TORKOL-4160 file (C-alpha; in steps of 0.2 Angstrom, whole numbers, padded with zeros to 4 digits, m for minus):
352
<pt num="1" X="0079" Y="0047" Z="0754"/>
<pt num="2" X="0071" Y="0064" Z="0751"/>
<pt num="3" X="0063" Y="0073" Z="0766"/>
<pt num="4" X="0045" Y="0078" Z="0768"/>
<pt num="5" X="0039" Y="0094" Z="0778"/>
<pt num="6" X="0023" Y="0091" Z="0789"/>
<pt num="7" X="0013" Y="0107" Z="0790"/>
<pt num="8" X="0000" Y="0109" Z="0804"/>
<pt num="9" X="m0010" Y="0125" Z="0804"/>
<pt num="10" X="m0018" Y="0127" Z="0821"/>
<pt num="11" X="m0031" Y="0139" Z="0829"/>
<pt num="12" X="m0035" Y="0136" Z="0847"/>
<pt num="13" X="m0030" Y="0117" Z="0847"/>
<pt num="14" X="m0032" Y="0105" Z="0862"/>
<pt num="15" X="m0018" Y="0097" Z="0872"/>
<pt num="16" X="m0019" Y="0081" Z="0861"/>
<pt num="17" X="m0010" Y="0090" Z="0848"/>
<pt num="18" X="0006" Y="0088" Z="0858"/>
<pt num="19" X="0004" Y="0069" Z="0858"/>
<pt num="20" X="0000" Y="0070" Z="0839"/>
<pt num="21" X="0016" Y="0079" Z="0835"/>
<pt num="22" X="0026" Y="0067" Z="0847"/>
<pt num="23" X="0019" Y="0052" Z="0837"/>
<pt num="24" X="0024" Y="0060" Z="0820"/>
<pt num="25" X="0042" Y="0062" Z="0827"/>
<pt num="26" X="0042" Y="0044" Z="0833"/>
<pt num="27" X="0037" Y="0039" Z="0815"/>
<pt num="28" X="0053" Y="0047" Z="0809"/>
<pt num="29" X="0046" Y="0064" Z="0803"/>
<pt num="30" X="0060" Y="0077" Z="0808"/>
<pt num="31" X="0053" Y="0092" Z="0799"/>
<pt num="32" X="0037" Y="0098" Z="0806"/>
<pt num="33" X="0030" Y="0116" Z="0804"/>
<pt num="34" X="0017" Y="0122" Z="0816"/>
<pt num="35" X="0008" Y="0138" Z="0813"/>
<pt num="36" X="m0001" Y="0146" Z="0828"/>
<pt num="37" X="m0014" Y="0156" Z="0819"/>
<pt num="38" X="m0018" Y="0169" Z="0832"/>
<pt num="39" X="m0024" Y="0156" Z="0845"/>
<pt num="40" X="m0030" Y="0162" Z="0862"/>
<pt num="41" X="m0019" Y="0165" Z="0877"/>
<pt num="42" X="m0025" Y="0149" Z="0885"/>
<pt num="43" X="m0017" Y="0138" Z="0871"/>
<pt num="44" X="0000" Y="0147" Z="0871"/>
<pt num="45" X="0007" Y="0133" Z="0883"/>
<pt num="46" X="0004" Y="0120" Z="0869"/>
<pt num="47" X="0014" Y="0130" Z="0856"/>
<pt num="48" X="0028" Y="0134" Z="0869"/>
<pt num="49" X="0030" Y="0115" Z="0873"/>
<pt num="50" X="0030" Y="0111" Z="0854"/>
<pt num="51" X="0043" Y="0124" Z="0851"/>
<pt num="52" X="0054" Y="0115" Z="0863"/>
<pt num="53" X="0054" Y="0100" Z="0851"/>
<pt num="54" X="0070" Y="0101" Z="0840"/>
<pt num="55" X="0060" Y="0093" Z="0825"/>
<pt num="56" X="0047" Y="0107" Z="0826"/>
<pt num="57" X="0048" Y="0125" Z="0818"/>
<pt num="58" X="0035" Y="0137" Z="0825"/>
<pt num="59" X="0027" Y="0152" Z="0816"/>
<pt num="60" X="0016" Y="0164" Z="0825"/>
<pt num="61" X="0002" Y="0174" Z="0819"/>
<pt num="62" X="m0001" Y="0189" Z="0831"/>
<pt num="63" X="m0020" Y="0188" Z="0826"/>
<pt num="64" X="m0031" Y="0175" Z="0818"/>
<pt num="65" X="m0027" Y="0176" Z="0799"/>
<pt num="66" X="m0036" Y="0161" Z="0793"/>
<pt num="67" X="m0031" Y="0143" Z="0787"/>
<pt num="68" X="m0028" Y="0149" Z="0769"/>
<pt num="69" X="m0016" Y="0162" Z="0775"/>
<pt num="70" X="m0007" Y="0150" Z="0786"/>
<pt num="71" X="m0005" Y="0138" Z="0772"/>
<pt num="72" X="0002" Y="0151" Z="0760"/>
<pt num="73" X="0014" Y="0156" Z="0773"/>
<pt num="74" X="0019" Y="0138" Z="0775"/>
<pt num="75" X="0022" Y="0137" Z="0756"/>
<pt num="76" X="0032" Y="0153" Z="0756"/>
<pt num="77" X="0043" Y="0145" Z="0770"/>
<pt num="78" X="0045" Y="0129" Z="0760"/>
<pt num="79" X="0050" Y="0138" Z="0744"/>
<pt num="80" X="0063" Y="0148" Z="0753"/>
<pt num="81" X="0072" Y="0133" Z="0761"/>
<pt num="82" X="0089" Y="0128" Z="0754"/>
<pt num="83" X="0092" Y="0113" Z="0744"/>
<pt num="84" X="0074" Y="0111" Z="0738"/>
<pt num="85" X="0079" Y="0096" Z="0727"/>
<pt num="86" X="0081" Y="0086" Z="0743"/>
<pt num="87" X="0063" Y="0088" Z="0748"/>
<pt num="88" X="0048" Y="0078" Z="0741"/>
<pt num="89" X="0036" Y="0091" Z="0746"/>
<pt num="90" X="0025" Y="0095" Z="0761"/>
<pt num="91" X="0010" Y="0087" Z="0769"/>
<pt num="92" X="m0004" Y="0098" Z="0777"/>
<pt num="93" X="m0013" Y="0091" Z="0792"/>
<pt num="94" X="m0027" Y="0097" Z="0802"/>
<pt num="95" X="m0024" Y="0101" Z="0821"/>
<pt num="96" X="m0040" Y="0094" Z="0827"/>
<pt num="97" X="m0036" Y="0075" Z="0827"/>
<pt num="98" X="m0045" Y="0070" Z="0812"/>
<pt num="99" X="m0030" Y="0063" Z="0802"/>
<pt num="100" X="m0022" Y="0048" Z="0809"/>
<pt num="101" X="m0003" Y="0047" Z="0808"/>
<pt num="102" X="m0004" Y="0031" Z="0798"/>
<pt num="103" X="m0014" Y="0041" Z="0785"/>
<pt num="104" X="0000" Y="0054" Z="0784"/>
<pt num="105" X="0012" Y="0039" Z="0781"/>
<pt num="106" X="0000" Y="0034" Z="0766"/>
<pt num="107" X="0001" Y="0051" Z="0758"/>
<pt num="108" X="0020" Y="0052" Z="0761"/>
<pt num="109" X="0023" Y="0036" Z="0751"/>
<pt num="110" X="0011" Y="0042" Z="0737"/>
<pt num="111" X="0021" Y="0059" Z="0737"/>
<pt num="112" X="0037" Y="0049" Z="0735"/>
<pt num="113" X="0030" Y="0039" Z="0720"/>
<pt num="114" X="0020" Y="0053" Z="0712"/>
<pt num="115" X="0032" Y="0069" Z="0712"/>
<pt num="116" X="0020" Y="0079" Z="0700"/>
<pt num="117" X="0003" Y="0074" Z="0707"/>
<pt num="118" X="m0008" Y="0083" Z="0720"/>
<pt num="119" X="m0012" Y="0069" Z="0733"/>
<pt num="120" X="m0028" Y="0071" Z="0743"/>
<pt num="121" X="m0033" Y="0061" Z="0758"/>
<pt num="122" X="m0052" Y="0056" Z="0754"/>
<pt num="123" X="m0064" Y="0052" Z="0768"/>
<pt num="124" X="m0080" Y="0041" Z="0766"/>
<pt num="125" X="m0095" Y="0053" Z="0767"/>
<pt num="126" X="m0107" Y="0038" Z="0767"/>
<pt num="127" X="m0101" Y="0033" Z="0784"/>
<pt num="128" X="m0114" Y="0034" Z="0798"/>
<pt num="129" X="m0102" Y="0044" Z="0809"/>
<pt num="130" X="m0101" Y="0059" Z="0797"/>
<pt num="131" X="m0112" Y="0073" Z="0803"/>
<pt num="132" X="m0126" Y="0078" Z="0791"/>
<pt num="133" X="m0120" Y="0096" Z="0788"/>
<pt num="134" X="m0103" Y="0089" Z="0783"/>
<pt num="135" X="m0110" Y="0075" Z="0772"/>
<pt num="136" X="m0122" Y="0087" Z="0764"/>
<pt num="137" X="m0109" Y="0101" Z="0762"/>
<pt num="138" X="m0096" Y="0090" Z="0754"/>
<pt num="139" X="m0108" Y="0081" Z="0742"/>
<pt num="140" X="m0115" Y="0098" Z="0736"/>
<pt num="141" X="m0098" Y="0105" Z="0733"/>
<pt num="142" X="m0091" Y="0090" Z="0724"/>
<pt num="143" X="m0106" Y="0090" Z="0713"/>
<pt num="144" X="m0104" Y="0108" Z="0708"/>
<pt num="145" X="m0086" Y="0106" Z="0706"/>
<pt num="146" X="m0088" Y="0092" Z="0694"/>
<pt num="147" X="m0102" Y="0101" Z="0684"/>
<pt num="148" X="m0091" Y="0117" Z="0683"/>
<pt num="149" X="m0074" Y="0110" Z="0681"/>
<pt num="150" X="m0077" Y="0092" Z="0674"/>
<pt num="151" X="m0066" Y="0084" Z="0688"/>
<pt num="152" X="m0074" Y="0071" Z="0700"/>
<pt num="153" X="m0066" Y="0073" Z="0717"/>
<pt num="154" X="m0073" Y="0063" Z="0732"/>
<pt num="155" X="m0067" Y="0074" Z="0746"/>
<pt num="156" X="m0066" Y="0092" Z="0740"/>
<pt num="157" X="m0064" Y="0099" Z="0758"/>
<pt num="158" X="m0050" Y="0087" Z="0765"/>
<pt num="159" X="m0036" Y="0096" Z="0774"/>
<pt num="160" X="m0025" Y="0081" Z="0773"/>
<pt num="161" X="m0015" Y="0084" Z="0757"/>
<pt num="162" X="0002" Y="0081" Z="0750"/>
<pt num="163" X="0009" Y="0094" Z="0738"/>
<pt num="164" X="0025" Y="0089" Z="0728"/>
<pt num="165" X="0039" Y="0102" Z="0727"/>
<pt num="166" X="0038" Y="0103" Z="0708"/>
<pt num="167" X="0020" Y="0110" Z="0709"/>
<pt num="168" X="0021" Y="0120" Z="0725"/>
<pt num="169" X="0024" Y="0137" Z="0716"/>
<pt num="170" X="0006" Y="0136" Z="0708"/>
<pt num="171" X="m0002" Y="0138" Z="0725"/>
<pt num="172" X="0007" Y="0153" Z="0734"/>
<pt num="173" X="m0003" Y="0167" Z="0727"/>
<pt num="174" X="m0021" Y="0161" Z="0726"/>
<pt num="175" X="m0036" Y="0169" Z="0733"/>
<pt num="176" X="m0044" Y="0164" Z="0749"/>
<pt num="177" X="m0038" Y="0168" Z="0767"/>
<pt num="178" X="m0049" Y="0155" Z="0776"/>
<pt num="179" X="m0055" Y="0138" Z="0771"/>
<pt num="180" X="m0059" Y="0144" Z="0753"/>
<pt num="181" X="m0041" Y="0144" Z="0749"/>
<pt num="182" X="m0041" Y="0125" Z="0749"/>
<pt num="183" X="m0055" Y="0125" Z="0736"/>
<pt num="184" X="m0045" Y="0137" Z="0725"/>
<pt num="185" X="m0030" Y="0125" Z="0726"/>
<pt num="186" X="m0041" Y="0112" Z="0718"/>
<pt num="187" X="m0047" Y="0124" Z="0704"/>
<pt num="188" X="m0029" Y="0129" Z="0700"/>
<pt num="189" X="m0024" Y="0111" Z="0700"/>
<pt num="190" X="m0037" Y="0107" Z="0687"/>
<pt num="191" X="m0034" Y="0123" Z="0676"/>
<pt num="192" X="m0015" Y="0119" Z="0676"/>
<pt num="193" X="m0019" Y="0101" Z="0671"/>
<pt num="194" X="m0010" Y="0094" Z="0686"/>
<pt num="195" X="m0015" Y="0076" Z="0690"/>
<pt num="196" X="m0025" Y="0073" Z="0706"/>
<pt num="197" X="m0024" Y="0057" Z="0716"/>
<pt num="198" X="m0036" Y="0052" Z="0730"/>
<pt num="199" X="m0031" Y="0040" Z="0744"/>
<pt num="200" X="m0044" Y="0033" Z="0755"/>
<pt num="201" X="m0041" Y="0038" Z="0774"/>
<pt num="202" X="m0050" Y="0035" Z="0790"/>
<pt num="203" X="m0066" Y="0045" Z="0793"/>
<pt num="204" X="m0065" Y="0053" Z="0810"/>
<pt num="205" X="m0076" Y="0066" Z="0817"/>
<pt num="206" X="m0073" Y="0070" Z="0835"/>
<pt num="207" X="m0089" Y="0074" Z="0845"/>
<pt num="208" X="m0098" Y="0078" Z="0829"/>
<pt num="209" X="m0084" Y="0089" Z="0823"/>
<pt num="210" X="m0086" Y="0101" Z="0837"/>
<pt num="211" X="m0068" Y="0107" Z="0836"/>
<pt num="212" X="m0070" Y="0114" Z="0818"/>
<pt num="213" X="m0068" Y="0132" Z="0815"/>
<pt num="214" X="m0077" Y="0131" Z="0799"/>
<pt num="215" X="m0091" Y="0144" Z="0798"/>
<pt num="216" X="m0106" Y="0136" Z="0788"/>
<pt num="217" X="m0112" Y="0153" Z="0782"/>
<pt num="218" X="m0097" Y="0164" Z="0779"/>
<pt num="219" X="m0085" Y="0150" Z="0774"/>
<pt num="220" X="m0098" Y="0142" Z="0762"/>
<pt num="221" X="m0101" Y="0159" Z="0754"/>
<pt num="222" X="m0083" Y="0161" Z="0750"/>
<pt num="223" X="m0081" Y="0143" Z="0744"/>
<pt num="224" X="m0096" Y="0144" Z="0732"/>
<pt num="225" X="m0090" Y="0162" Z="0726"/>
<pt num="226" X="m0074" Y="0154" Z="0721"/>
<pt num="227" X="m0083" Y="0139" Z="0712"/>
<pt num="228" X="m0095" Y="0151" Z="0703"/>
<pt num="229" X="m0083" Y="0166" Z="0700"/>
<pt num="230" X="m0078" Y="0161" Z="0682"/>
<pt num="231" X="m0096" Y="0156" Z="0678"/>
<pt num="232" X="m0102" Y="0173" Z="0684"/>
<pt num="233" X="m0089" Y="0181" Z="0673"/>
<pt num="234" X="m0095" Y="0170" Z="0659"/>
<pt num="235" X="m0113" Y="0176" Z="0661"/>
<pt num="236" X="m0108" Y="0194" Z="0662"/>
<pt num="237" X="m0097" Y="0192" Z="0646"/>
<pt num="238" X="m0112" Y="0184" Z="0637"/>
<pt num="239" X="m0124" Y="0198" Z="0643"/>
<pt num="240" X="m0112" Y="0211" Z="0637"/>
<pt num="241" X="m0111" Y="0202" Z="0620"/>
<pt num="242" X="m0130" Y="0201" Z="0619"/>
<pt num="243" X="m0132" Y="0220" Z="0622"/>
<pt num="244" X="m0118" Y="0224" Z="0609"/>
<pt num="245" X="m0127" Y="0212" Z="0597"/>
<pt num="246" X="m0144" Y="0221" Z="0598"/>
<pt num="247" X="m0136" Y="0238" Z="0597"/>
<pt num="248" X="m0125" Y="0234" Z="0581"/>
<pt num="249" X="m0140" Y="0226" Z="0573"/>
<pt num="250" X="m0151" Y="0241" Z="0576"/>
<pt num="251" X="m0137" Y="0253" Z="0570"/>
<pt num="252" X="m0133" Y="0243" Z="0554"/>
<pt num="253" X="m0152" Y="0241" Z="0550"/>
<pt num="254" X="m0155" Y="0259" Z="0551"/>
<pt num="255" X="m0139" Y="0264" Z="0541"/>
<pt num="256" X="m0144" Y="0253" Z="0527"/>
<pt num="257" X="m0158" Y="0265" Z="0522"/>
<pt num="258" X="m0172" Y="0261" Z="0509"/>
<pt num="259" X="m0167" Y="0244" Z="0503"/>
<pt num="260" X="m0177" Y="0227" Z="0505"/>
<pt num="261" X="m0181" Y="0223" Z="0523"/>
<pt num="262" X="m0174" Y="0205" Z="0520"/>
<pt num="263" X="m0157" Y="0211" Z="0515"/>
<pt num="264" X="m0156" Y="0224" Z="0529"/>
<pt num="265" X="m0160" Y="0211" Z="0542"/>
<pt num="266" X="m0148" Y="0198" Z="0535"/>
<pt num="267" X="m0134" Y="0210" Z="0534"/>
<pt num="268" X="m0138" Y="0218" Z="0551"/>
<pt num="269" X="m0139" Y="0201" Z="0559"/>
<pt num="270" X="m0122" Y="0195" Z="0551"/>
<pt num="271" X="m0113" Y="0211" Z="0556"/>
<pt num="272" X="m0120" Y="0211" Z="0574"/>
<pt num="273" X="m0115" Y="0193" Z="0576"/>
<pt num="274" X="m0097" Y="0195" Z="0570"/>
<pt num="275" X="m0094" Y="0210" Z="0581"/>
<pt num="276" X="m0103" Y="0203" Z="0597"/>
<pt num="277" X="m0094" Y="0186" Z="0595"/>
<pt num="278" X="m0077" Y="0194" Z="0593"/>
<pt num="279" X="m0080" Y="0205" Z="0609"/>
<pt num="280" X="m0086" Y="0189" Z="0618"/>
<pt num="281" X="m0070" Y="0179" Z="0612"/>
<pt num="282" X="m0059" Y="0193" Z="0618"/>
<pt num="283" X="m0067" Y="0195" Z="0635"/>
<pt num="284" X="m0068" Y="0176" Z="0638"/>
<pt num="285" X="m0050" Y="0173" Z="0633"/>
<pt num="286" X="m0042" Y="0188" Z="0643"/>
<pt num="287" X="m0054" Y="0190" Z="0658"/>
<pt num="288" X="m0065" Y="0175" Z="0660"/>
<pt num="289" X="m0053" Y="0161" Z="0657"/>
<pt num="290" X="m0036" Y="0171" Z="0657"/>
<pt num="291" X="m0030" Y="0159" Z="0643"/>
<pt num="292" X="m0012" Y="0159" Z="0638"/>
<pt num="293" X="m0015" Y="0149" Z="0622"/>
<pt num="294" X="m0011" Y="0158" Z="0606"/>
<pt num="295" X="m0025" Y="0166" Z="0596"/>
<pt num="296" X="m0024" Y="0155" Z="0581"/>
<pt num="297" X="m0026" Y="0140" Z="0592"/>
<pt num="298" X="m0041" Y="0146" Z="0602"/>
<pt num="299" X="m0050" Y="0157" Z="0589"/>
<pt num="300" X="m0055" Y="0144" Z="0576"/>
<pt num="301" X="m0061" Y="0133" Z="0590"/>
<pt num="302" X="m0071" Y="0147" Z="0597"/>
<pt num="303" X="m0080" Y="0152" Z="0581"/>
<pt num="304" X="m0082" Y="0133" Z="0576"/>
<pt num="305" X="m0091" Y="0131" Z="0593"/>
<pt num="306" X="m0102" Y="0147" Z="0590"/>
<pt num="307" X="m0107" Y="0140" Z="0573"/>
<pt num="308" X="m0111" Y="0123" Z="0580"/>
<pt num="309" X="m0121" Y="0130" Z="0595"/>
<pt num="310" X="m0132" Y="0141" Z="0583"/>
<pt num="311" X="m0135" Y="0126" Z="0572"/>
<pt num="312" X="m0138" Y="0114" Z="0586"/>
<pt num="313" X="m0150" Y="0127" Z="0594"/>
<pt num="314" X="m0160" Y="0128" Z="0578"/>
<pt num="315" X="m0161" Y="0110" Z="0575"/>
<pt num="316" X="m0166" Y="0105" Z="0593"/>
<pt num="317" X="m0179" Y="0119" Z="0594"/>
<pt num="318" X="m0187" Y="0113" Z="0578"/>
<pt num="319" X="m0186" Y="0094" Z="0583"/>
<pt num="320" X="m0194" Y="0098" Z="0601"/>
<pt num="321" X="m0207" Y="0109" Z="0593"/>
<pt num="322" X="m0212" Y="0096" Z="0580"/>
<pt num="323" X="m0214" Y="0082" Z="0593"/>
<pt num="324" X="m0222" Y="0092" Z="0607"/>
<pt num="325" X="m0230" Y="0107" Z="0599"/>
<pt num="326" X="m0225" Y="0118" Z="0614"/>
<pt num="327" X="m0222" Y="0136" Z="0611"/>
<pt num="328" X="m0206" Y="0139" Z="0601"/>
<pt num="329" X="m0199" Y="0153" Z="0612"/>
<pt num="330" X="m0201" Y="0143" Z="0628"/>
<pt num="331" X="m0192" Y="0128" Z="0620"/>
<pt num="332" X="m0178" Y="0140" Z="0614"/>
<pt num="333" X="m0176" Y="0146" Z="0632"/>
<pt num="334" X="m0173" Y="0129" Z="0639"/>
<pt num="335" X="m0162" Y="0123" Z="0624"/>
<pt num="336" X="m0151" Y="0138" Z="0624"/>
<pt num="337" X="m0150" Y="0138" Z="0643"/>
<pt num="338" X="m0143" Y="0120" Z="0642"/>
<pt num="339" X="m0131" Y="0124" Z="0627"/>
<pt num="340" X="m0125" Y="0139" Z="0637"/>
<pt num="341" X="m0119" Y="0129" Z="0651"/>
<pt num="342" X="m0112" Y="0115" Z="0639"/>
<pt num="343" X="m0103" Y="0129" Z="0630"/>
<pt num="344" X="m0095" Y="0135" Z="0646"/>
<pt num="345" X="m0088" Y="0118" Z="0649"/>
<pt num="346" X="m0081" Y="0116" Z="0631"/>
<pt num="347" X="m0073" Y="0134" Z="0631"/>
<pt num="348" X="m0065" Y="0131" Z="0648"/>
<pt num="349" X="m0058" Y="0114" Z="0643"/>
<pt num="350" X="m0055" Y="0114" Z="0624"/>
<pt num="351" X="m0055" Y="0132" Z="0618"/>
<pt num="352" X="m0046" Y="0142" Z="0631"/>
């Protein structure tokens, strides 16, 4: 039977962590990695006692570097172990007592059965015991995640995760030093088309989640920045293309000289759109989505999407105007705004 590494990043834990680790050991887990993430002096006796346990390996951070850094150091530790083929992977567990050992066992079984799948321990956020800020935060985050990445995940903020050995290397160099790192793991998993499986676990909040070190302002800003990072790049790419389109249109229109206005407008429009869309394709492929797909695969899909988007925009604006009689420009703003977001999803999933 293969071995599983249990990873517990800890910052100022309580004494109950000692009993928790003892319970893991009693259940047969012989490889437990504890990261002391710069805890205060009053907590050092906890780590000193844990370090006396032969099943525990202790890593010390001299200062608090954040949960993300602790997890990345754990992955680095794991990937440098000998005989990796003997390990199923690692399971990350929070140090605040929210994850039952029985739930750790659930994920361990799933990890054994699904060696290429990221396993998430999913809590029930409809439970009455969940604090309002936790319930609201998770529901907002999972809604945004689904809209931007097309993947429904019930618990985007869970710290109980099983990562198989086969996919571990994807997560060692991601952004985020604190809680946002776990969000970036989900983003990377979706981008790499790695399967995700959620296992229902007990929903435990001790004293209204008072032990959490999650900062609702700074950590939320980091998480939502990661979620919207690519979309912001996509918006910037579109603005750049729009500016180029206007400039090329004006340049070509002026250079054509004294010919019919209709011909000048048509040629200037086509020239501007070809150049601006080519720039948009190049920026989206190399900067926004960082696609490794070959040009022949993505280019025809991209320009097919451009043509369909233009056609659909014209048709929808006309139809809505015919039915409602509203101002054309106002209708176009709404229609193009919706198509803009849909185009982002299509480019992320099917083009790049």
